[in-house]
RONU-387026 format. One line per 5 residues: their letters; for each residue x, y negated, z of C-alpha. Coordinates in steps of 0.02 Angstrom, whole numbers, plus 32768, in hexadecimal, padded with zeros to 4 digits. Example, Ala and Ser with C-alpha at 12.3 -4.5 7.8 and 13.67 -1.06 7.14 Angstrom:
2
AS> 8267 80E1 8186 ~ 82AC 8035 8165
***
This chain:
798
MPALD> 9289 BBF5 B182 ~ 9234 BC58 B20D ~ 9213 BBFA B2AD ~ 9280 BC17 B345 ~ 9246 BC95 B3C5
ISNPG> 923D BC50 B477 ~ 9277 BCF5 B4C3 ~ 9304 BD07 B444 ~ 9361 BC62 B429 ~ 9397 BC88 B377
VSAIA> 9356 BCAE B2CA ~ 930A BD5C B2C2 ~ 9365 BD84 B21D ~ 940B BD5C B26E ~ 93E3 BDC9 B303
DFGAL> 93AF BE59 B292 ~ 944C BE4F B229 ~ 94B8 BE3F B2C6 ~ 946A BEE0 B306 ~ 9494 BF34 B260
LNDLI> 9548 BEFA B26C ~ 9555 BF44 B31B ~ 9512 BFEB B2DC ~ 958B BFEC B24A ~ 961E BFC4 B2BE
DEATT> 95EE C052 B333 ~ 95E6 C0CC B2A1 ~ 9690 C094 B263 ~ 96DC C0A1 B311 ~ 969B C153 B322
LKVPA> 96F0 C181 B27E ~ 9797 C13A B2B9 ~ 979E C190 B363 ~ 97F1 C232 B324 ~ 986D C1CE B2BC
QGNSH> 98AF C162 B34C ~ 993B C1D6 B380 ~ 99B5 C145 B382 ~ 998B C0CA B40C ~ 99F1 C042 B3B7
SLGID> 9986 C046 B31A ~ 98F5 BFF7 B37B ~ 9877 C043 B302 ~ 98B3 BFE8 B267 ~ 98BD C088 B201
PPVTK> 9865 C0DB B1AE ~ 9801 C051 B158 ~ 9744 C05B B155 ~ 9702 C07C B0A6 ~ 9656 C072 B058
ADLDK> 9648 C12F B057 ~ 9660 C135 B115 ~ 95C3 C0CE B137 ~ 9522 C11E B0FF ~ 94BF C0B2 B083
ISTRV> 950C C011 B0C1 ~ 94D4 BFAC B02A ~ 941E BFE3 B03E ~ 9420 BFC3 B0F9 ~ 9463 BF12 B0E1
DSSLS> 93DD BEEB B05E ~ 9357 BF31 B0D0 ~ 9394 BEC7 B163 ~ 9390 BE29 B0F8 ~ 92ED BE52 B09C
HVTPS> 9280 BDDE B106 ~ 92F2 BD49 B0E3 ~ 9285 BCEE B061 ~ 9283 BC3D B01A ~ 9210 BBBB B067
PSEQE> 9168 BB9C B012 ~ 91A9 BAFA AFC5 ~ 9230 BB5B AF69 ~ 91BF BBDC AF15 ~ 91AC BB80 AE70
DDSTK> 9263 BB48 AE62 ~ 92CD BB96 ADD7 ~ 9362 BBAD AE4D ~ 9300 BC18 AEC9 ~ 9370 BCB0 AEB4
EQLKD> 940E BC4B AED1 ~ 93C3 BBF6 AF6A ~ 938A BC9E AFAE ~ 9439 BCE4 AF9A ~ 9484 BC4E AFF5
RRWQV> 9406 BC60 B082 ~ 9430 BD18 B099 ~ 94EB BCF2 B094 ~ 94D0 BC72 B11E ~ 9477 BCF3 B187
VETAA> 9506 BD70 B170 ~ 9589 BCEC B197 ~ 952F BCAF B234 ~ 9517 BD5F B277 ~ 95CB BD90 B24E
RDLFG> 9613 BCF4 B2A0 ~ 95A9 BD0F B33D ~ 95E3 BDC4 B34C ~ 9697 BD95 B323 ~ 9699 BD0F B3A9
RLVTS> 965A BD87 B42E ~ 96DA BE0D B3FE ~ 976D BD93 B3FE ~ 9744 BD49 B4A8 ~ 9727 BDF1 B4FB
TSINN> 97B2 BE5C B4AE ~ 986D BE4B B4BB ~ 98D3 BE6B B41F ~ 9932 BEF7 B478 ~ 9892 BF4B B4B4
PDITQ> 9859 BFE6 B454 ~ 97AD BF94 B446 ~ 97FA BF1A B3C8 ~ 97CE BFA2 B34B ~ 9721 BF54 B345
IWNLF> 9767 BEB6 B2F6 ~ 97C5 BF19 B270 ~ 9725 BF7B B24E ~ 96C4 BED7 B23F ~ 9742 BE98 B1BF
DILTI> 9736 BF3A B15B ~ 9677 BF32 B15D ~ 9677 BE7D B121 ~ 96EE BEB1 B095 ~ 9672 BF37 B05C
ISDNG> 95DE BEBE B067 ~ 9641 BE3A B007 ~ 966C BEB6 AF7D ~ 95B1 BEDB AF6D ~ 958C BE21 AF58
QCDPG> 9526 BE19 AFF8 ~ 958E BD95 B052 ~ 9606 BD07 B02E ~ 96B1 BD4F AFF8 ~ 9708 BCC6 B05A
LLFWL> 96BA BCFA B100 ~ 973E BD7E B123 ~ 97CE BD04 B107 ~ 977E BC7F B175 ~ 976D BCF8 B205
IEELV> 9820 BD38 B1F3 ~ 985F BC84 B1EF ~ 9802 BC5C B291 ~ 9847 BCFA B2E1 ~ 98FB BCCD B2B3
ESKTI> 98E7 BC1B B2F4 ~ 98A5 BC59 B39C ~ 992E BCD9 B3C1 ~ 99E2 BCD4 B3FA ~ 9A76 BCFF B38A
AECRV> 9A83 BDAF B3D2 ~ 99C9 BDCC B3B3 ~ 99D7 BD86 B302 ~ 9A50 BE13 B2DB ~ 99C5 BE90 B2FB
IFDYL> 994D BE2B B28E ~ 99CD BE30 B202 ~ 99D6 BEEC B214 ~ 9920 BEEC B1E0 ~ 9939 BE70 B152
ESRRE> 99CB BED2 B10A ~ 996B BF75 B10F ~ 98D3 BF27 B0B6 ~ 992D BEB0 B03F ~ 98FE BF08 AF9D
RITPE> 984B BF1D AFD8 ~ 9826 BE6A B012 ~ 9888 BE0E AF8A ~ 9843 BE50 AEE5 ~ 9875 BDEA AE4E
RTFKK> 97C2 BDCD AE15 ~ 978A BD70 AEB3 ~ 9827 BD42 AF13 ~ 9851 BCAA AEA9 ~ 97B8 BC4C AEEA
WSLIV> 97E4 BC6B AFA1 ~ 98A2 BC6F AF95 ~ 98AE BBC0 AFE0 ~ 986E BC02 B087 ~ 98F6 BC88 B08B
LRMCT> 997C BC0B B059 ~ 9942 BB91 B0E0 ~ 993E BC19 B165 ~ 99ED BC58 B13C ~ 9A34 BBA8 B131
ELLRR> 99F0 BB79 B1DD ~ 9A34 BC1C B225 ~ 9AE1 BBFA B1DC ~ 9ADF BB4E B22E ~ 9AC3 BBA1 B2D6
LSRAE> 9B4D BC22 B2BD ~ 9C03 BC03 B2E6 ~ 9C75 BC3A B259 ~ 9CFB BC5A B2DA ~ 9C97 BCC9 B350
DTAFC> 9C10 BD0D B2DB ~ 9C79 BD2C B240 ~ 9C2E BDD7 B219 ~ 9B7B BD9A B231 ~ 9B9B BD05 B1BD
GRVFI> 9BD8 BD80 B13B ~ 9B39 BDE7 B14D ~ 9ACE BD4C B130 ~ 9B32 BD1A B095 ~ 9B2A BDCA B04E
FLFQS> 9A6C BDCD B069 ~ 9A5E BD2A B007 ~ 9AD0 BD68 AF7C ~ 9A6A BE07 AF6A ~ 99C3 BDAE AF70
FPLGD> 99E3 BD1E AEF8 ~ 9A14 BD33 AE40 ~ 9ACD BD2F AE18 ~ 9ABD BC8D ADB6 ~ 9A54 BC31 AE36
RSSVN> 9A9B BB86 AE63 ~ 9A62 BB8C AF18 ~ 9B08 BBD6 AF51 ~ 9B79 BB71 AEDD ~ 9BDF BADE AF1B
LRGEY> 9BB8 BA75 AE81 ~ 9C09 B9D6 AEC3 ~ 9CAC BA2E AEEA ~ 9CB1 B9F6 AF9F ~ 9D41 BA35 B009
HVENV> 9D3C BA6A B0BF ~ 9D8F B9CD B101 ~ 9D54 B9F0 B1B3 ~ 9DCB BA85 B1BD ~ 9E5C BA29 B20F
TNFES> 9EF4 BA88 B250 ~ 9F41 BA31 B2E8 ~ 9FF6 BA51 B314 ~ A07E BA08 B382 ~ A0C7 B96A B339
AIDNE> A154 B953 B3B7 ~ A1DA B9CD B3ED ~ A1C5 BA08 B49F ~ A253 BA0F B51A ~ A2B7 BAAE B51A
DSKMV> A28D BACD B5D2 ~ A1D3 BAD1 B5AE ~ A1DE BB52 B522 ~ A197 BBFE B53A ~ A215 BC8D B537
VDTPQ> A1D9 BD12 B4BD ~ A225 BDAE B473 ~ A22F BD95 B3B7 ~ A25B BE18 B335 ~ A308 BE02 B2EE
TGASK> A302 BDE0 B233 ~ A384 BE0F B1B3 ~ A3D0 BD60 B1B9 ~ A3E0 BD5C B277 ~ A42F BE09 B27A
ESTKG> A4B6 BDCE B205 ~ A4DC BD37 B26F ~ A4F2 BDA2 B30B ~ A573 BE0B B2B2 ~ A5DC BD70 B295
GTQNK> A5E2 BD8D B1DA ~ A5DE BCFC B161 ~ A534 BCE1 B111 ~ A522 BCB7 B05C ~ A4E7 BC0D B023
EKEEV> A434 BC43 B007 ~ A41D BC84 B0B9 ~ A46F BBE9 B104 ~ A3E9 BB7E B0B2 ~ A35A BBDA B10A
LSSDA> A314 BB69 B191 ~ A2FF BBA2 B242 ~ A251 BBB7 B28B ~ A25C BB12 B2E8 ~ A291 BAB4 B24B
LYPLF> A20A BB09 B1E1 ~ A17D BAE6 B25C ~ A15D BA2D B22D ~ A163 BA5B B174 ~ A0F5 BAF6 B180
WPLQE> A056 BAC0 B1D9 ~ A033 BA21 B170 ~ A01B BA99 B0DD ~ 9F71 BAC7 B125 ~ 9F31 BA1A B0FC
MFSQP> 9F64 BA30 B046 ~ 9F15 BADD B041 ~ 9E6C BA99 B07C ~ 9E75 B9F6 B017 ~ 9ED7 BA1B AF77
LKLFD> 9E9F B978 AF24 ~ 9F22 B91F AF8E ~ 9FA8 B975 AF26 ~ 9F84 B8FC AE96 ~ 9FE1 B87E AF02
QSCMQ> A09A B89A AEDC ~ A0CF B873 AF8F ~ A060 B900 AFCF ~ A099 B96F AF40 ~ A150 B959 AF6E
SFKRG> A134 B984 B025 ~ A0C9 BA19 AFEF ~ A156 BA58 AF7E ~ A1D6 BA4A B00A ~ A167 BAA6 B086
IEETV> A13C BB34 B00D ~ A1F2 BB4C AFD6 ~ A233 BB57 B088 ~ A1A3 BBC8 B0BC ~ A1C3 BC43 B02D
KKFAT> A27D BC47 B057 ~ A256 BC6B B10E ~ A1D9 BCF3 B0E5 ~ A258 BD48 B073 ~ A2CD BD66 B109
YPSDE> A250 BDD9 B15F ~ A24B BE94 B13B ~ A1C2 BEE4 B0D5 ~ A138 BF4F B11E ~ A196 BFF1 B0F7
GLPAL> A22C BFB5 B15C ~ A1CD BFAB B1FF ~ A1EB C034 B281 ~ A169 C0BF B284 ~ A0F5 C0C9 B319
NPSDE> A109 C15B B390 ~ A06F C1CB B37E ~ A05A C1D3 B43A ~ A061 C115 B445 ~ 9FE1 C109 B3BA
TKTSL> 9F6B C17C B41B ~ 9F7F C114 B4B8 ~ 9F60 C074 B458 ~ 9EC3 C0B8 B405 ~ 9E7E C0F3 B4AE
KRKRE> 9EA2 C04A B4FA ~ 9E4B BFF0 B46B ~ 9DB7 C065 B47B ~ 9DA4 C03A B533 ~ 9DB3 BF81 B50E
DEEKE> 9D30 BF8F B485 ~ 9CB8 BFE3 B4FD ~ 9CD4 BF5A B57D ~ 9CB8 BED1 B4FC ~ 9C1B BF19 B4AD
GLLEA> 9BBA BE8C B460 ~ 9C58 BE27 B43B ~ 9CA1 BE9A B3B5 ~ 9C80 BE1B B32C ~ 9CDD BD8F B385
FNPKY> 9D6D BD56 B319 ~ 9DCD BCB3 B317 ~ 9E0F BC87 B26A ~ 9E6C BBED B2A6 ~ 9F28 BBFD B2B1
LTSKD> 9F88 BBEC B354 ~ 9FFA BB58 B331 ~ A062 BB57 B3CF ~ A11A BB3B B3AA ~ A149 BBC2 B427
LFELE> A0E3 BC44 B3C7 ~ A11B BC10 B319 ~ A1AA BC8E B30B ~ A138 BD1D B341 ~ A0B1 BCE4 B2CA
ISDLT> A11A BCDE B22B ~ A167 BD88 B256 ~ A0B9 BDD5 B23F ~ A0A2 BE1E B192 ~ 9FE6 BDFB B18E
FRRHI> A000 BD44 B1BA ~ A083 BD2F B131 ~ A00E BD7F B0B2 ~ 9F82 BD06 B0E3 ~ 9FF4 BC71 B0C6
MVQTL> A033 BCB4 B01F ~ 9F80 BCD2 AFE4 ~ 9F53 BC1E B010 ~ 9FEC BBE5 AFB1 ~ 9FBC BC4A AF16
ITLNF> 9F0E BBFD AF18 ~ 9F58 BB4D AF20 ~ 9FD8 BB75 AE97 ~ 9F4A BBAF AE26 ~ 9EF5 BB08 AE47
ILSWT> 9F92 BAAB AE11 ~ 9FA3 BB13 AD73 ~ 9EEB BAF6 AD4A ~ 9EFF BA38 AD44 ~ 9F93 BA1F ACD0
AEAKK> 9F81 B9C2 AC2B ~ 9F86 BA66 ABCC ~ 9F05 BABC AC3A ~ 9E8B BA2A AC32 ~ 9E79 BA39 AB75
KYDKL> 9E07 BACF AB82 ~ 9D91 BA6E ABF4 ~ 9D69 B9F7 AB65 ~ 9D13 BA86 AB0A ~ 9C8B BA93 AB8E
NVQNK> 9BDF BA68 AB4A ~ 9B9D BA2A ABF1 ~ 9C1F B9EC AC6C ~ 9C10 B9E1 AD29 ~ 9C66 B93B AD47
SVLYA> 9C71 B95B AE02 ~ 9CF5 B9E3 ADEC ~ 9D4E B99B AD54 ~ 9DD9 B92C AD95 ~ 9E2B B8A1 AD30
AEFND> 9ED5 B8B9 AD83 ~ 9F4E B940 AD4B ~ 9FF5 B98D AD7B ~ A090 B971 AD11 ~ A0FC B9F5 ACBC
DDAKW> A17B B9F8 AD4B ~ A0F2 BA22 ADC8 ~ A0B1 BAAD AD57 ~ A160 BAF5 AD3F ~ A17D BAF2 ADFB
AKEIK> A0D5 BB46 AE1D ~ A0FE BBD4 ADA3 ~ A1AA BBF1 ADF2 ~ A164 BBF6 AEA3 ~ A0D8 BC6A AE6B
IKISD> A159 BCE3 AE23 ~ A1BF BCDD AEC4 ~ A125 BD02 AF2E ~ A0EF BD91 AEBD ~ A19E BDDE AEC2
HMRKD> A1A2 BDD1 AF7F ~ A0F5 BE1B AF98 ~ A11B BEAE AF23 ~ A1B8 BEE9 AF7C ~ A164 BF8B AFB2
TPGRI> A0D0 BFF6 AF81 ~ A052 BFAC AFFE ~ A087 BEFF AFC7 ~ A06D BF28 AF0F ~ 9FBF BF69 AF33
FYRMV> 9F95 BECE AF9A ~ 9FD8 BE58 AF14 ~ 9F76 BEAF AE8A ~ 9ED6 BE99 AEEF ~ 9EFA BDE0 AF0D
DTVLA> 9F28 BDC3 AE57 ~ 9E86 BE15 AE1C ~ 9E1B BDAB AE92 ~ 9E71 BD09 AE5E ~ 9E5D BD34 ADA5
RDKNW> 9DA2 BD4F ADBC ~ 9D94 BCB0 AE23 ~ 9DD3 BC4C AD8D ~ 9D3B BC85 AD2A ~ 9CC4 BC4D ADB3
VYWKM> 9D19 BBA1 ADBC ~ 9D0B BB8E AD00 ~ 9C53 BBBE AD0B ~ 9C38 BB35 AD8C ~ 9C93 BAB6 AD1F
ASCPT> 9C16 BADE AC95 ~ 9B86 BAB1 AD0D ~ 9B5D BB67 AD2E ~ 9B0C BB9D AC89 ~ 9A90 BC29 AC98
ITRNP> 9AD8 BCD8 AC92 ~ 9A2F BD2C AC7D ~ 9A04 BD64 ABCE ~ 994D BD51 AB9F ~ 98F5 BDEF AB64
VNPQT> 98E5 BE08 AAA8 ~ 983D BDD9 AA5D ~ 97DF BE78 AA2A ~ 97BB BE2E A97F ~ 9873 BE04 A965
YADAQ> 98A3 BEB5 A998 ~ 9824 BF01 A921 ~ 985F BE93 A890 ~ 9914 BEC1 A8AF ~ 98EA BF7A A8B8
SSAQR> 9889 BF78 A814 ~ 9913 BF13 A7C0 ~ 9995 BF93 A7F7 ~ 992A C021 A7B5 ~ 9916 BFCB A70C
SATSK> 99D1 BFAB A6FC ~ 99F9 C062 A726 ~ 9976 C0AC A6B2 ~ 99B9 C0E8 A60A ~ 996E C08F A575
RLRPN> 997F C127 A505 ~ 998E C1E0 A51D ~ 9A3B C22B A509 ~ 9A5D C2DE A4D1 ~ 9AC8 C2F0 A56E
PMGAV> 9AB7 C289 A60D ~ 9B47 C20F A629 ~ 9BDA C268 A679 ~ 9B90 C317 A664 ~ 9BF0 C3A6 A614
SLDFL> 9BB0 C3E2 A56C ~ 9B59 C48C A572 ~ 9B72 C4B5 A4BB ~ 9BE8 C544 A4E9 ~ 9B52 C5A5 A52A
QPVDG> 9B0E C5B7 A479 ~ 9B1D C671 A442 ~ 9B9F C679 A3B7 ~ 9BF5 C722 A3AF ~ 9BA2 C798 A427
EESLE> 9BFA C78B A4D1 ~ 9C6E C6FD A4A1 ~ 9C0A C67F A507 ~ 9C1A C6E7 A5A5 ~ 9CD5 C6F9 A58B
KFKEP> 9CE7 C63D A58D ~ 9CAE C63D A642 ~ 9D4E C69D A66D ~ 9DC4 C61A A627 ~ 9E40 C5DB A6AB
ERHRL> 9E13 C525 A686 ~ 9D67 C542 A6D1 ~ 9DA1 C57A A77D ~ 9E52 C533 A78E ~ 9E83 C481 A7B6
PELDS> 9ECB C427 A71F ~ 9F7F C3EE A71F ~ 9F9B C33B A75A ~ 9FF6 C308 A6BB ~ 9F62 C340 A651
FKTGI> 9F05 C2A0 A687 ~ 9F93 C229 A65A ~ 9F76 C22E A59E ~ 9EBA C21F A5B0 ~ 9ECA C186 A61F
ADDDF> 9F43 C136 A5A4 ~ 9EC8 C156 A515 ~ 9E3C C106 A57A ~ 9EA8 C06C A59B ~ 9EC5 C05D A4DF
AISMA> 9E0A C071 A4BE ~ 9DE1 BFEA A53D ~ 9E59 BF6E A4EC ~ 9E1A BF96 A43B ~ 9D5F BFA4 A461
SNDLN> 9CF4 BF52 A3DB ~ 9C5A BF3A A448 ~ 9C24 BF40 A4FF ~ 9BDA BFEF A4F1 ~ 9C7E C03C A4B4
KATAV> 9CDF BFDF A539 ~ 9C69 C019 A5C3 ~ 9C78 C0CD A587 ~ 9D36 C0C3 A58A ~ 9D37 C073 A636
AGKAS> 9CC6 C0FD A67A ~ 9D34 C184 A62D ~ 9DD2 C139 A678 ~ 9D80 C12B A724 ~ 9D4D C1E2 A71D
KSWRA> 9DFB C21E A6E9 ~ 9E51 C1AD A76A ~ 9DE3 C1ED A7F6 ~ 9E05 C2A4 A7C8 ~ 9EC0 C282 A7B8
LRVAG> 9EC5 C236 A866 ~ 9E69 C2CE A8AA ~ 9EEC C341 A85F ~ 9F7D C2D1 A896 ~ 9F3D C2D2 A948
KSKLT> 9F73 C389 A956 ~ A02B C36A A937 ~ A051 C2B0 A922 ~ 9FF6 C259 A9AD ~ A08B C1E7 A9D2
SFDKI> A07C C19E A922 ~ 9FD5 C150 A94E ~ A02B C0C6 A9B2 ~ A087 C091 A914 ~ 9FE5 C06A A8B6
DDPQN> 9FD3 BFAC A8BA ~ 9F4F BF9B A831 ~ 9EB7 C010 A839 ~ 9EAE C009 A77A ~ 9F5F C04E A76B
INPVF> 9F81 C0F7 A7BC ~ A023 C11B A75D ~ A088 C130 A800 ~ A034 C1D9 A81C ~ A079 C218 A776
LAPSD> A12E C1E3 A799 ~ A1AE C261 A7D2 ~ A1E0 C24D A889 ~ A285 C1F2 A8A8 ~ A318 C239 A905
EDGDD> A31D C1A6 A97E ~ A26E C1CB A9BA ~ A29B C280 A9DF ~ A209 C2BF A976 ~ A26C C33A A90A
DNGEA> A222 C3E6 A903 ~ A2C9 C43A A8E1 ~ A2E0 C47C A990 ~ A2CD C535 A9A4 ~ A254 C57E AA22
EDLPD> A2DF C5CD AA89 ~ A331 C522 AAA2 ~ A29E C4E1 AB06 ~ A2BB C4F0 ABC3 ~ A237 C53E AC31
NRSPI> A222 C49D AC96 ~ A1DB C418 AC21 ~ A1AB C394 ACA2 ~ A1D8 C2DE AC77 ~ A28A C29F AC96
IVSSS> A2B4 C1F0 ACD3 ~ A36A C1BF ACB7 ~ A3AF C126 AD11 ~ A455 C0D4 AD30 ~ A493 C03C AD8C
EQGNL> A4EF C010 ACEA ~ A477 C015 AC56 ~ A4F9 C004 ABCC ~ A521 C0BE ABAF ~ A471 C104 ABC9
PDIIG> A433 C0EB AB14 ~ A4CE C144 AAD0 ~ A4BA C1D6 AB4A ~ A400 C1EC AB26 ~ A419 C1D5 AA6A
KLLSS> A49F C25B AA63 ~ A435 C2D0 AACF ~ A3A4 C2BE AA54 ~ A410 C2DB A9BB ~ A467 C372 AA0B
HKGVF> A3C2 C3C8 AA37 ~ A347 C39A A9AE ~ A293 C3C6 A9CA ~ A2AA C3D9 AA86 ~ A296 C327 AAC5
GKVVR> A227 C293 AA9F ~ A264 C1E6 AACE ~ A1E0 C17D AB26 ~ A1CF C0CE AAE0 ~ A19B C049 AB5D
HTTRE> A11D BFBB AB47 ~ A14C BF03 AB53 ~ A0F5 BE5A AB40 ~ A188 BDFF AAEE ~ A19D BDE1 AA35
PNEGE> A210 BE5A A9D5 ~ A2C2 BE23 A9BA ~ A314 BE2B A910 ~ A329 BEDF A8D8 ~ A2B3 BF29 A95B
VNGKD> A229 BF9B A91D ~ A17F BFAD A96F ~ A16A C05E A9B1 ~ A224 C083 A9A9 ~ A277 C005 AA1C
YYFVK> A1DB BFCB AA79 ~ A120 BFC4 AA64 ~ A106 BF09 AA53 ~ A05A BEDC AA9A ~ A003 BE3E AAD5
APEFN> 9FF6 BE11 AB8D ~ 9F39 BE38 AB9D ~ 9F54 BEE6 AB53 ~ 9FE5 BF06 ABCA ~ 9F80 BEC9 AC5F
QLRDG> 9EF4 BF3F AC2E ~ 9F6E BFD1 AC31 ~ 9FB3 BF98 ACD8 ~ 9F0C BF79 AD2E ~ 9EC9 C01E ACEB
DRLIE> 9F57 C07E AD3E ~ 9F94 C0BC AC95 ~ A049 C08B ACB5 ~ A0BF C0F7 AD1B ~ A129 C05C AD3E
FTEAS> A12F BFA5 AD0D ~ A1A5 BF13 AD2B ~ A1A1 BE5A AD07 ~ A233 BDE5 ACE1 ~ A22F BD33 AC9E
DVSYG> A173 BD3D AC7A ~ A18F BDDB AC11 ~ A144 BE80 AC48 ~ A185 BF30 AC27 ~ A133 BFD7 AC4D
TSIKV> A12A C08F AC20 ~ A082 C0D1 ABE4 ~ A04C C17A AC26 ~ 9FF2 C195 AB7F ~ A099 C193 AB21
VDAIA> A0E4 C20F AB9B ~ A04F C285 AB8D ~ A052 C27D AACE ~ A107 C2BB AACC ~ A0DE C344 AB4A
DNDKI> A048 C37B AAE1 ~ A0C0 C399 AA50 ~ A123 C416 AABA ~ A1B4 C39F AAD5 ~ A208 C360 AB72
PIIQL> A1E7 C2A5 AB8D ~ A286 C247 ABB9 ~ A276 C197 AC00 ~ A302 C118 AC13 ~ A2E6 C0A2 ACA7
NVEAA> A34E C035 AD17 ~ A35A C064 ADCF ~ A2D4 BFE9 AE07 ~ A255 C028 AD87 ~ A27D C0DD ADB4
QFAKD> A263 C0B3 AE6C ~ A1BB C066 AE3F ~ A185 C103 ADE0 ~ A1BB C170 AE72 ~ A15D C103 AEF1
MGYQA> A0BF C10F AE87 ~ A0CA C1CD AE96 ~ A0FA C1F5 ADE2 ~ A138 C2A9 ADD5 ~ A1D7 C2B7 AD6E
RYIFI> A28D C2EC AD78 ~ A2F3 C253 ADAA ~ A3A9 C253 AD6F ~ A429 C1CD AD9C ~ A4C1 C1AE AD2C
SPSQN> A54A C16C AD9C ~ A5C7 C0FB AD3F ~ A67E C129 AD48 ~ A6E4 C0D0 ADCC ~ A772 C0BD AD4E
QPADT> A70E C05B ACCF ~ A735 BFA0 ACCA ~ A6AD BF2D AD0C ~ A652 BECC AC85 ~ A628 BE2B ACE0
DMDTT> A5EB BDD0 AC44 ~ A55F BE4B AC1B ~ A4B6 BDF7 AC01 ~ A410 BE25 AC4C ~ A3C9 BEC2 ABFC
ADGSA> A32A BEC4 AB96 ~ A2BF BF04 AC23 ~ A2F4 BE7A AC9A ~ A376 BED3 AD07 ~ A41D BE7E AD26
DNAEE> A4A8 BEEA ACDB ~ A545 BEAF AD35 ~ A5C2 BF3F AD38 ~ A625 BEFA ADCA ~ A58C BEF6 AE39
CAKIK> A540 BF96 ADF2 ~ A5DD BFFB AE15 ~ A5BA BFE6 AECE ~ A50B C02F AEBF ~ A4F4 C0E3 AEF3
APEFF> A469 C155 AEB9 ~ A3CA C13B AF20 ~ A38F C1D1 AF82 ~ A2F5 C1F2 AF17 ~ A35E C22A AE7F
NTTIN> A362 C2E7 AE65 ~ A415 C2E9 AE29 ~ A4A9 C279 AE02 ~ A51B C28C AD6A ~ A5C1 C232 AD74
LEDVD> A5ED C1E1 ACCE ~ A69D C1F9 AC89 ~ A670 C1F6 ABD1 ~ A5D1 C207 AB6A ~ A5EF C2BC AB31
QAVGS> A610 C2F7 ABE3 ~ A572 C29D AC22 ~ A508 C2E9 AB96 ~ A547 C397 ABBF ~ A526 C383 AC79
LWEFI> A47B C339 AC57 ~ A44A C3CB ABE5 ~ A48C C448 AC63 ~ A41D C3FE ACEB ~ A383 C3F7 AC79
SKAGE> A397 C4A8 AC35 ~ A3A5 C4F4 ACE4 ~ A2F4 C4EB AD27 ~ A2E8 C4E6 ADE3 ~ A397 C4A3 AE04
QEETY> A35D C3F2 AE1B ~ A3C8 C3C2 AEAF ~ A474 C3F3 AE6B ~ A4F4 C367 AE55 ~ A564 C36F ADBC
DSA> A612 C328 ADC1 ~ A692 C322 AD34 ~ A717 C358 ADAF
***
């Protein structure tokens, strides 16, 4: 190495490269001056690119050109590698010297901090060119983070987030990822999750985006729980004189008690806030340490606390029942919050996730909808844990090839615990879905919990790789050539497979060939029934084929005829497609439509009303609705199409798929529900029911009026979801005897005539038809439907 200069205490190569770095930083700063319109950006954007700095690669090589190996290294085979290391050391020393001077002389909130961001960008460019150690940039950023306060680290993370894709390329980041992981881990240890919640989230998101999805660095492989999260609460009851006097909202139960009315047995069993307090807060220990639930004593206390909590929460009104805020009050509140936010600038991210466990505040706390939702979400997570460790659920864990013993527990919950967990889960879901915002919130929670099960299962399998290796080029080439050989015809055919014969073009009798072009069969769609015989002949040929070639030809012919028949049937018999259970048997499209389905084409054009929007018919007493709708369909054939609902239960004796219900599996029904392809859906006794919008549209496409039979709750659901239809309520006669022994209907609604007779038509119905007899109801119903625009008229037999 060159000798030290007495006048310059440093290596000359380091001084030369340091001067080059200063020049490059000045050039980059000049480029950023017009772009610094926002003072808060502190020069982070725009990033410095290779094109912004003139011939940077050549200038760096020129500055390091006089860094040569020592004479003793000239004959060594590793001279080039040693020369590269020596030059990297020069770059690192000069960069660290400049970095140290900039950090000590520049505050993070000073506009001059732009020089540090420019230095990082320049080192990124030099590293991409292979002219310095790729880890140098990460070492400097780590030192900068360790030397700054939390508020200053936020600005540093602004830079990291803006350059993440640039400084963490997949080809080189893996070697230096440990530095980033160590830096972020140390920063998280300094942060308070109570006061710096948002900043902690930014750090985690940066790690998630930088590391591969299947990386184990962020996985809790040992299944350790956050046992330090202890919720302290009052163990003794304070004196009444020392209690704080607060104004609490009056719940439905308390309002009844003030009226002096007698409460039913269920409401009398709801504990008061003081009695619930010692049962409620110990649940937090079970939420944070669910393994304690394997102990039956803890499980029993957990059951009692959850049951009483769910009962108490059920007495509070839903979100839609809360009084609306006065617009003027809302404006005043927003202005006040704006002033408070301006006064607390710098503390906007402060948030305390710990609960306030004072006994005096407990009534106010549980009256808050957001607080109740948080507790119910924690309960759902714990209930999923219980259901995941029953004897039945543990059987699928035995199929794992590689098991993570740390998260596979030997203990299990019994059948009674599993049954209780399912019942409580249903109660919580019913309570959370009482209104439209609640249904949306519950669907989001249910989706997140369902996906979390997959991640837990992945961790139980010791986190197998989820990255698929690229296909070997030779394997791809072999597969491609094999596919070409299998698709190549071994012999020439007079006509290509599937092509129409062109023999009719042969000149026979003058213009006879041209006349054949005018035959209707060439330009008109064939009749649907014309394919039925051909498909039957192909089925016979398949069963009687003497060799594989004949069988393959028959199979191809049947597939071609079936596809064309379905294309033709799609014009007029789209509803028949749902009746096809076997793709090899399309006979349902050839069958004549049944009267019950309302698919008769006997209705005349003049019978069709002008308004053909869907009709939803409901009644508090479901017994007469099928007779009314059935007689309406038979009286006006070809006008209506009855909508058949979907269900996840098995068909009862005598029920026909596509006529009574569409019987589907639970995953298929959930796919329709999550894809917003149901206008309404209900659940009762683990059986789901819903109405597909596809079925409704198919009837409407055939120029028929869709008519849907729903109970009042399902009709309310469809209305709340914004479904546009004409809602008609059939009011049962007051003179009809009450049928108190009537069972629960098929779609899960209780059909007790004595109770239903007290129910009036909800306000969202367009009209009400009072039922005296079936014929009178059918006549009034048709009168309302046939008079377009008179949707609000009420029909009465009197």
